[in-house]
VEXGU-377265 format. One record per residue (C-alpha): x, y, z. Coordinates in Angstrom, 3 decimals, m for minus. Layout:
REC       px       py       pz
REC        X        Y        Z
...
# end
This chain:
REC       px       py       pz
REC    0.081   m0.330    0.165
REC    2.952    2.517    0.706
REC    4.331    2.299   m2.971
REC    0.482    3.538   m4.191
REC    0.374    5.885   m1.670
REC    4.156    7.297   m2.954
REC    3.032    7.003   m7.004
REC   m0.212    9.367   m5.890
REC    2.549   11.949   m4.824
REC    3.859   11.729   m9.179
REC    0.521   12.077  m10.839
REC   m3.040   13.821  m10.465
REC   m5.506   11.582   m8.198
REC   m8.167   12.913  m10.687
REC   m6.593   11.455  m14.022
REC   m4.391    8.729  m12.209
REC   m6.458    7.129   m9.895
REC   m7.647    3.663  m12.122
REC   m4.437    3.141  m12.892
REC   m2.854    3.646   m9.350
REC   m5.484    1.632   m6.853
REC   m7.123   m0.331   m9.585
REC   m5.256   m3.268   m8.510
REC   m5.835   m2.430   m4.866
REC   m8.522   m5.311   m4.076
REC  m10.596   m2.569   m1.835
REC  m12.691    0.496   m3.358
REC  m11.439    3.854   m2.868
REC  m12.587    7.700   m2.785
REC   m9.960   10.203   m2.756
REC  m11.415   13.497   m0.852
REC  m10.020   17.274   m0.715
REC   m9.481   18.941    2.534
REC  m13.485   19.653    3.327
REC  m14.398   15.997    3.315
REC  m16.357   16.045    0.183
REC  m15.560   13.742   m2.840
REC  m13.030   14.304   m6.039
REC  m13.015   11.101   m7.672
REC  m13.693    6.901   m7.011
REC  m12.211    4.013   m8.209
REC  m13.912    1.947  m10.746
REC  m14.350   m0.877   m7.554
REC  m16.113    2.461   m5.597
REC  m18.175    3.408   m7.981
REC  m19.713    0.009   m8.231
REC  m20.525   m0.111   m4.466
REC  m21.440    3.254   m4.337
REC  m23.477    4.332   m7.600
REC  m24.875    6.788   m5.852
REC  m22.010    8.699   m5.259
REC  m19.951   11.175   m7.351
REC  m17.881   13.953   m7.207
REC  m18.647   16.635   m5.035
REC  m20.387   13.925   m2.244
REC  m19.858   13.940    1.441
REC  m17.609   11.332    2.411
REC  m19.044   11.122    5.811
REC  m22.333   10.777    4.570
REC  m21.500    8.014    1.860
REC  m19.902    6.188    3.787
REC  m21.390    6.030    6.621
REC  m25.086    3.747    5.333
REC  m22.335    1.435    3.583
REC  m20.643    0.672    6.919
REC  m24.057    0.363    8.472
REC  m24.937   m2.419    6.196
REC  m24.994   m6.698    7.251
REC  m21.921   m7.630    7.675
REC  m18.401   m6.967    8.787
REC  m17.381   m3.509    7.141
REC  m14.437   m0.703    7.765
REC  m13.320    2.513    6.272
REC   m9.638    3.732    6.590
REC   m7.943    6.487    5.857
REC   m4.671    7.692    4.482
REC   m3.522   11.132    4.006
REC   m2.542   12.151    0.784
REC    0.268   15.263   m0.998
REC   m1.649   18.228   m1.372
REC   m4.343   17.737    2.199
REC   m6.231   14.861    0.259
REC   m7.929   11.577    2.005
REC   m7.976    8.557    0.590
REC  m10.387    6.529    2.676
REC  m10.222    2.873    2.241
REC  m13.268    0.738    1.979
REC  m12.832   m2.459    3.572
REC  m15.317   m5.583    4.063
REC  m13.792   m7.967    6.090
REC  m14.923  m11.426    4.205
REC  m12.238  m13.451    6.632
REC  m14.764  m12.497    9.682
REC  m17.684  m13.737    7.820
REC  m15.214  m16.658    6.895
REC  m15.091  m17.031   10.228
REC  m18.586  m17.561   11.756
REC  m19.302  m19.837    8.967
REC  m16.044  m21.829   10.108
REC  m17.559  m21.182   13.698
REC  m21.542  m22.580   12.522
REC  m19.491  m25.343   10.477
REC  m17.627  m26.823   14.001
REC  m20.908  m26.308   15.927
REC  m22.814  m28.713   13.086
REC  m20.158  m30.609   13.455
REC  m19.817  m31.309   17.064
REC  m23.564  m31.422   17.694
REC  m23.763  m34.576   14.565
REC  m21.060  m36.117   16.428
REC  m22.984  m36.083   19.730
REC  m26.044  m36.390   18.096
REC  m24.427  m40.068   16.854
REC  m23.268  m40.716   20.386
REC  m26.778  m40.761   22.390
REC  m28.720  m42.261   19.379
REC  m26.401  m45.046   18.587
REC  m26.552  m45.720   22.494
REC  m29.687  m47.517   22.646
REC  m31.640  m50.056   20.747
REC  m34.496  m49.142   22.288
REC  m36.570  m48.371   19.662
REC  m39.191  m45.635   21.389
REC  m36.252  m43.894   23.390
REC  m34.780  m44.421   19.599
REC  m37.183  m42.346   18.644
REC  m37.623  m40.006   20.774
REC  m33.816  m38.903   21.108
REC  m34.245  m37.908   17.477
REC  m37.375  m35.521   18.186
REC  m36.015  m34.276   21.222
REC  m32.916  m33.401   19.301
REC  m33.693  m31.991   16.273
REC  m36.373  m29.845   18.061
REC  m34.146  m28.145   20.268
REC  m30.977  m27.932   17.265
REC  m33.072  m27.899   14.599
REC  m36.119  m26.289   14.596
REC  m38.917  m25.082   16.671
REC  m40.898  m28.115   15.662
REC  m40.167  m31.418   14.792
REC  m42.265  m34.848   14.478
REC  m41.043  m38.089   13.611
REC  m42.334  m40.498   11.188
REC  m42.112  m44.167   11.028
REC  m43.108  m46.692    8.147
REC  m46.508  m48.197    8.215
REC  m47.356  m50.392   10.838
REC  m50.555  m53.414   10.533
REC  m52.005  m49.967    8.439
REC  m51.281  m47.777   11.215
REC  m48.564  m44.970   11.629
REC  m46.691  m44.407   14.438
REC  m46.089  m40.508   15.172
REC  m43.772  m39.168   17.570
REC  m43.681  m35.231   18.042
REC  m41.731  m32.490   20.135
REC  m41.488  m29.368   20.678
REC  m38.272  m27.257   21.270
REC  m39.324  m27.080   25.463
REC  m42.003  m29.959   25.433
REC  m41.721  m33.312   25.664
REC  m42.197  m35.823   23.520
REC  m46.067  m38.440   22.303
REC  m46.601  m41.214   20.712
REC  m49.347  m41.492   18.915
REC  m50.460  m44.228   16.494
REC  m52.476  m42.995   13.745
REC  m54.772  m43.852   10.515
REC  m53.419  m40.984    8.464
REC  m52.343  m40.679    5.399
REC  m48.807  m38.913    3.942
REC  m50.059  m38.812    0.624
REC  m52.120  m35.997    1.876
REC  m48.728  m34.059    2.576
REC  m46.089  m32.902    0.077
REC  m43.354  m34.536    0.319
REC  m43.753  m37.128    3.161
REC  m45.131  m40.179    1.026
REC  m41.537  m40.103   m0.664
REC  m40.100  m39.298    1.954
REC  m41.347  m42.584    3.722
REC  m39.993  m44.226    0.176
REC  m36.939  m43.115    0.543
REC  m36.948  m40.554   m2.368
REC  m34.556  m37.701   m2.087
REC  m36.630  m34.704    0.049
REC  m38.389  m32.435   m1.598
REC  m37.229  m28.928   m1.397
REC  m38.714  m26.855    2.091
REC  m40.229  m24.048   m0.606
REC  m42.355  m26.448   m2.645
REC  m43.847  m27.403    0.435
REC  m47.285  m25.295    2.190
REC  m47.220  m24.546    6.020
REC  m51.001  m23.970    5.541
REC  m52.040  m27.062    4.821
REC  m50.546  m29.184    6.935
REC  m52.692  m31.449    8.941
REC  m52.985  m30.994   12.385
REC  m51.541  m34.640   13.403
REC  m48.393  m33.576   12.060
REC  m47.816  m30.634   14.155
REC  m46.819  m31.092   17.426
REC  m49.714  m30.732   20.811
REC  m46.867  m28.382   22.134
REC  m46.677  m26.783   18.806
REC  m47.295  m23.153   19.514
REC  m48.778  m20.210   16.486
REC  m48.489  m21.187   13.685
REC  m45.923  m22.869   11.495
REC  m43.975  m20.721    8.981
REC  m41.796  m23.241    7.321
REC  m41.408  m27.359    6.922
REC  m38.688  m28.977    6.177
REC  m39.206  m32.797    5.170
REC  m36.590  m35.047    4.822
REC  m36.051  m39.209    5.182
REC  m34.658  m41.312    7.120
REC  m32.053  m43.371    5.759
REC  m31.622  m46.775    6.816
REC  m30.124  m50.408    6.825
REC  m31.524  m50.784    2.804
REC  m34.681  m50.148    3.696
REC  m35.876  m46.736    4.890
REC  m36.634  m45.751    8.470
REC  m38.824  m43.662    8.576
REC  m39.461  m39.322    7.678
REC  m38.407  m36.541    9.846
REC  m40.938  m33.223    9.550
REC  m38.793  m30.148   10.726
REC  m41.371  m26.789   11.721
REC  m40.003  m23.091   12.115
REC  m43.072  m20.710   13.505
REC  m43.815  m17.876   11.339
REC  m41.347  m15.498   13.223
REC  m37.946  m17.223   11.937
REC  m36.103  m17.417    9.057
REC  m37.035  m19.772    6.687
REC  m35.351  m23.141    5.986
REC  m32.275  m21.803    3.761
REC  m30.233  m24.513    1.791
REC  m27.318  m24.858    4.208
REC  m30.254  m25.882    7.073
REC  m31.712  m28.572    4.887
REC  m28.170  m30.135    4.019
REC  m27.673  m29.596    8.082
REC  m31.189  m31.485    8.545
REC  m30.401  m34.300    5.701
REC  m27.298  m34.832    7.668
REC  m29.119  m35.582   10.769
REC  m31.428  m37.924    9.899
REC  m28.822  m39.466    8.494
REC  m26.905  m41.293   11.774
REC  m30.973  m41.230   12.785
REC  m32.222  m43.098   10.163
REC  m29.087  m45.562   11.035
REC  m29.983  m45.480   14.687
REC  m33.407  m46.072   13.653
REC  m32.480  m48.844   11.856
REC  m30.268  m50.272   14.203
REC  m32.751  m50.426   17.054
REC  m35.582  m52.025   15.160
REC  m33.354  m54.953   13.354
REC  m32.678  m55.579   17.267
REC  m36.124  m55.690   18.428
REC  m37.315  m57.363   15.468
REC  m33.997  m59.579   16.364
REC  m34.910  m59.755   19.856
REC  m38.780  m61.056   18.882
REC  m37.957  m64.150   16.726
REC  m34.990  m64.519   20.091
REC  m38.088  m64.962   22.421
REC  m40.220  m66.960   19.841
REC  m37.842  m69.400   19.563
REC  m36.881  m69.436   22.870
REC  m40.472  m70.834   23.943
REC  m39.446  m73.302   22.343
REC  m35.948  m73.945   23.824
REC  m36.929  m72.794   27.623
REC  m37.226  m75.720   30.362
REC  m41.672  m76.071   31.170
REC  m43.254  m75.010   34.641
REC  m44.313  m77.752   36.279
REC  m47.011  m78.604   38.686
REC  m49.071  m81.209   40.184
REC  m50.677  m84.048   37.601
REC  m52.895  m86.777   38.244
REC  m52.131  m86.908   42.249
REC  m48.021  m86.417   41.617
REC  m45.626  m83.585   42.515
REC  m43.466  m82.581   39.976
REC  m41.593  m79.416   39.983
REC  m38.409  m78.591   38.077
REC  m35.489  m76.531   38.040
REC  m32.563  m74.939   35.533
REC  m29.845  m73.234   35.711
REC  m27.736  m72.027   32.465
REC  m23.912  m72.708   33.008
REC  m23.748  m68.149   31.885
REC  m25.931  m65.963   33.634
REC  m26.629  m63.919   31.058
REC  m27.974  m67.165   29.241
REC  m31.941  m68.307   29.238
REC  m30.881  m71.732   27.403
REC  m27.954  m74.437   27.228
REC  m27.756  m77.931   27.101
REC  m29.615  m79.128   29.639
REC  m33.094  m79.722   29.470
REC  m36.688  m81.637   31.398
REC  m39.899  m82.264   29.455
REC  m43.162  m84.106   30.931
REC  m45.493  m85.635   28.294
REC  m48.510  m86.408   30.088
REC  m50.533  m89.126   30.049
REC  m52.746  m90.032   26.782
REC  m55.537  m91.736   28.451
REC  m56.502  m91.740   32.991
REC  m54.385  m95.007   32.844
REC  m51.440  m93.892   31.287
REC  m48.116  m93.626   31.921
REC  m47.107  m89.526   32.218
REC  m42.902  m89.258   30.590
REC  m40.597  m87.597   32.425
REC  m37.442  m86.757   30.778
REC  m34.498  m85.241   31.808
REC  m31.391  m84.986   29.370
REC  m27.931  m83.300   29.156
REC  m26.681  m83.148   25.534
REC  m22.843  m82.549   25.199
REC  m21.542  m79.263   25.153
REC  m23.216  m75.352   26.558
REC  m24.560  m72.523   24.736
REC  m26.454  m72.219   21.860
REC  m25.313  m74.614   19.993
REC  m26.307  m77.236   22.248
REC  m29.757  m75.436   23.009
REC  m29.996  m76.022   19.308
REC  m29.783  m79.535   19.547
REC  m31.207  m79.724   23.078
REC  m34.625  m78.252   20.748
REC  m34.149  m81.153   18.473
REC  m34.227  m83.808   20.829
REC  m37.500  m82.494   22.768
REC  m39.460  m82.603   19.617
REC  m38.148  m85.658   19.009
REC  m39.040  m87.115   22.010
REC  m42.702  m85.435   22.120
REC  m43.529  m87.713   18.946
REC  m41.914  m90.141   20.243
REC  m43.937  m89.503   23.453
REC  m46.950  m92.151   22.699
REC  m44.304  m95.046   22.726
REC  m43.069  m94.128   25.920
REC  m44.809  m97.738   27.142
REC  m41.389  m98.863   25.874
REC  m38.372  m96.920   26.817
REC  m35.836  m99.046   24.674
REC  m38.012  m98.248   21.634
REC  m37.859  m94.512   22.384
REC  m34.253  m94.140   22.836
REC  m33.396  m96.602   19.800
REC  m35.988  m94.070   17.328
REC  m33.755  m91.388   19.144
REC  m30.624  m92.422   18.552
REC  m31.489  m93.005   15.142
REC  m32.816  m89.398   14.334
REC  m29.767  m88.330   15.971
REC  m27.716  m90.732   13.961
REC  m29.192  m89.019   10.745
REC  m28.009  m85.539   11.495
REC  m24.256  m84.341   10.707
REC  m23.236  m83.105   14.464
REC  m20.314  m83.849   16.617
REC  m22.558  m83.980   19.868
REC  m24.304  m86.987   22.181
REC  m26.723  m86.123   25.125
REC  m27.324  m88.473   27.820
REC  m31.029  m89.203   28.866
REC  m33.296  m90.464   31.739
REC  m36.536  m91.492   30.951
REC  m39.809  m91.762   33.779
REC  m42.879  m93.163   33.191
REC  m44.543  m92.650   36.592
REC  m48.419  m93.268   36.822
REC  m50.192  m93.782   40.576
REC  m52.264  m96.663   41.445
REC  m52.949  m98.662   44.801
REC  m51.761  m95.549   47.228
REC  m48.621  m95.816   45.381
REC  m46.530  m93.965   42.918
REC  m45.263  m96.154   40.187
REC  m41.739  m95.105   38.505
REC  m40.575  m96.844   35.120
REC  m36.764  m95.261   35.332
REC  m34.347  m95.824   32.348
REC  m30.713  m94.259   32.269
REC  m29.231  m93.729   28.164
REC  m26.036  m92.704   29.600
REC  m26.929  m90.597   32.328
REC  m26.541  m90.187   35.911
REC  m28.597  m92.775   37.813
REC  m31.557  m91.136   39.786
REC  m31.975  m90.917   43.716
REC  m34.403  m91.925   45.982
REC  m35.136  m90.459   49.362
REC  m38.081  m92.322   51.369
REC  m39.676  m91.029   54.328
REC  m37.520  m92.293   56.824
REC  m34.528  m89.571   54.293
REC  m32.711  m92.690   53.332
REC  m31.820  m92.381   49.951
REC  m31.230  m95.097   47.130
REC  m29.056  m94.809   44.011
REC  m31.570  m96.138   41.484
REC  m29.661  m99.257   39.489
REC  m30.246  m98.462   35.544
REC  m27.597  m98.125   32.937
REC  m27.469  m97.444   29.381
REC  m25.199  m95.602   26.266
REC  m25.397  m92.811   25.290
REC  m27.769  m91.454   22.627
REC  m26.491  m90.156   19.390
REC  m22.598  m92.502   19.355
REC  m23.202  m95.620   18.117
REC  m25.929  m97.080   16.070
REC  m27.172 m100.032   18.374
REC  m28.185  m98.979   22.013
REC  m28.623 m100.985   24.934
REC  m30.998  m99.347   28.290
REC  m32.069 m101.280   31.299
REC  m34.925 m100.268   32.953
REC  m36.144 m100.413   36.598
REC  m39.485 m100.164   38.292
REC  m39.357  m97.870   41.471
REC  m42.628  m96.663   43.891
REC  m42.561  m94.242   46.432
REC  m44.591  m93.789   49.276
REC  m46.926  m90.933   50.682
REC  m43.585  m88.220   50.818
REC  m40.931  m90.170   49.225
REC  m39.362  m88.239   46.141
REC  m37.376  m89.381   43.338
REC  m34.625  m86.993   41.748
REC  m33.395  m87.288   38.453
REC  m30.417  m84.130   38.208
REC  m27.612  m84.176   35.577
REC  m23.527  m83.243   36.246
REC  m23.808  m79.799   36.282
REC  m25.121  m80.360   39.798
REC  m22.687  m82.737   41.058
REC  m19.916  m81.523   38.822
REC  m20.388  m77.766   40.268
REC  m16.973  m76.824   41.851
REC  m16.736  m74.596   44.150
REC  m16.859  m74.852   48.294
REC  m14.335  m72.915   50.606
REC  m10.850  m73.521   47.803
REC  m13.047  m72.874   45.101
REC  m11.692  m76.572   43.545
REC  m13.916  m79.025   44.960
REC  m16.772  m80.848   43.472
REC  m20.126  m80.791   44.660
REC  m20.078  m84.621   44.399
REC  m22.852  m87.480   44.893
REC  m22.256  m87.434   48.799
REC  m23.249  m83.952   49.407
REC  m26.201  m84.349   47.400
REC  m27.206  m87.514   48.805
REC  m26.843  m85.113   52.170
REC  m29.035  m82.453   50.620
REC  m31.877  m84.572   49.495
REC  m31.760  m86.665   53.207
REC  m32.583  m83.350   54.896
REC  m35.956  m82.837   52.285
REC  m37.644  m86.038   52.723
REC  m41.308  m85.699   53.325
REC  m41.007  m82.182   51.427
REC  m43.240  m81.625   48.773
REC  m41.545  m81.482   44.979
REC  m40.581  m77.474   45.101
REC  m39.349  m77.658   48.165
REC  m36.722  m80.339   47.812
REC  m36.056  m78.506   44.143
REC  m35.531  m75.414   45.771
REC  m33.750  m76.755   48.188
REC  m30.983  m78.864   45.625
REC  m30.861  m75.352   43.253
REC  m29.744  m72.846   46.022
REC  m27.187  m75.494   47.514
REC  m25.644  m76.180   44.517
REC  m25.633  m72.279   43.565
REC  m24.358  m71.386   46.670
REC  m21.685  m74.164   46.386
REC  m20.593  m72.464   43.058
REC  m21.284  m68.953   44.090
REC  m19.966  m66.619   41.274
REC  m17.530  m69.147   39.713
REC  m17.819  m71.191   35.952
REC  m19.648  m74.377   36.320
REC  m22.123  m76.183   33.833
REC  m25.743  m76.322   32.971
REC  m27.592  m77.280   36.037
REC  m31.076  m79.166   35.601
REC  m33.208  m81.015   37.989
REC  m36.490  m82.575   38.033
REC  m38.121  m84.265   41.284
REC  m41.275  m87.034   41.091
REC  m43.092  m85.927   44.780
REC  m45.523  m88.517   46.229
REC  m48.334  m86.255   48.076
REC  m48.771  m86.740   51.548
REC  m52.657  m87.494   52.097
REC  m53.189  m84.647   53.549
REC  m52.104  m81.320   52.789
REC  m52.767  m77.720   54.363
REC  m53.009  m75.079   51.580
REC  m51.206  m72.117   50.792
REC  m52.288  m68.569   50.775
REC  m53.315  m68.819   47.277
REC  m55.796  m71.414   47.778
REC  m54.401  m74.537   45.818
REC  m50.511  m74.865   45.570
REC  m49.593  m77.788   48.183
REC  m48.513  m76.048   51.310
REC  m47.313  m77.107   54.607
REC  m48.218  m80.717   55.542
REC  m49.307  m83.175   57.824
REC  m49.161  m87.124   57.940
# end
């Protein structure tokens, strides 16, 4: 700039201004001692078209300075008493403000991603989307989810209010751009949407005043649209500009991904629950004058199924036998549970043949050998009936631990049944043993998760058959539920929080003749001889 000031001393300011000041990126006015304009550079004439020689500089420059933007005017003394007025528009300030806005938006998008992906609950994710959109992007927000069972789930909210869930019989086609957004098409520009035509269901309940501008943008999901986001502003607010619409789409992309993940998780959870119902052990109860109770604990506390199982198949006729099955599939976790489900389904189909334990085991063995797997199973079958005031049992073990019977006087007997594993060899052999239970006596079926549970004072001792027999002796005369609860409590206390195998027990009890009712009026309570 000093070079241009020196050059002006050698030129007539009224004739050489563009020659000297033309390359300068700022408009320049030359004023005399009285403050009136003598001449202007070409760039000054373009920004101040009303100003000419003789105009008062301050009257000319002041309106320009008052306009929007970062504007300043600097003066330089020239030879002869003239002044050069430099009109500087601070584009850097505008750029800095734009950079600040972009940084704030980037920080918000990072926060939005963290908040939205923190929960896989679809309702909370929808609420978070509406709350963040209403507080940071607009005055109100409405999330329209894909149609479900012919109805549209809608979550709405405002900047200062809460969120509201609704399921509506509404037609998205009555709103310009909404049906397209729900199908994942590119958004319709906000200037094409008439806010006055919005239906009442698309305006949040707490939205005060009229709607001045609207943005409708799709929520892209994983392969399929996750819904549409509607942003609303009051009349007094500036309408959405192009930059804000792009920003809304960036937020919608993150919200759509989170919603899609939450919806996928919900669907998978529903499928898992449906399948799990077939794998979970059944609730046992008193059946035909016989008390039945079962207990189960998976190897991992966060799991609900594993390789141990039990089932009860009631007698088809009044004088028939009820089939009780308890088994243990090699391994644990979900893979073992899948094979468990196959075995249970097969046994359910074979239940009518329960009068022949050997035949049932041979057919089950053949079914397992025809399936490609590397696992085997152990089983114990118990056919139960009530005759002559006693509970009659036919017990068959297929590679499984022998059942225990606790007599009324506390004696514990091991049933002498033995057999080969199921699913290993083409031929299977098993010995069926008959036994009977007098009133107050119990037959306990259990898996090796009980006897091989490691714990105790030093953490490495097995619970063992001796401790199990001693615990069972203390259960003489107790109802089936009490026996199971006692064994499960002792076993769980023994392993504490240590690793353990799946645990399953079933108690078959001949009830006492006289019972006092429990508080609910039908469950067997304390008894008398």
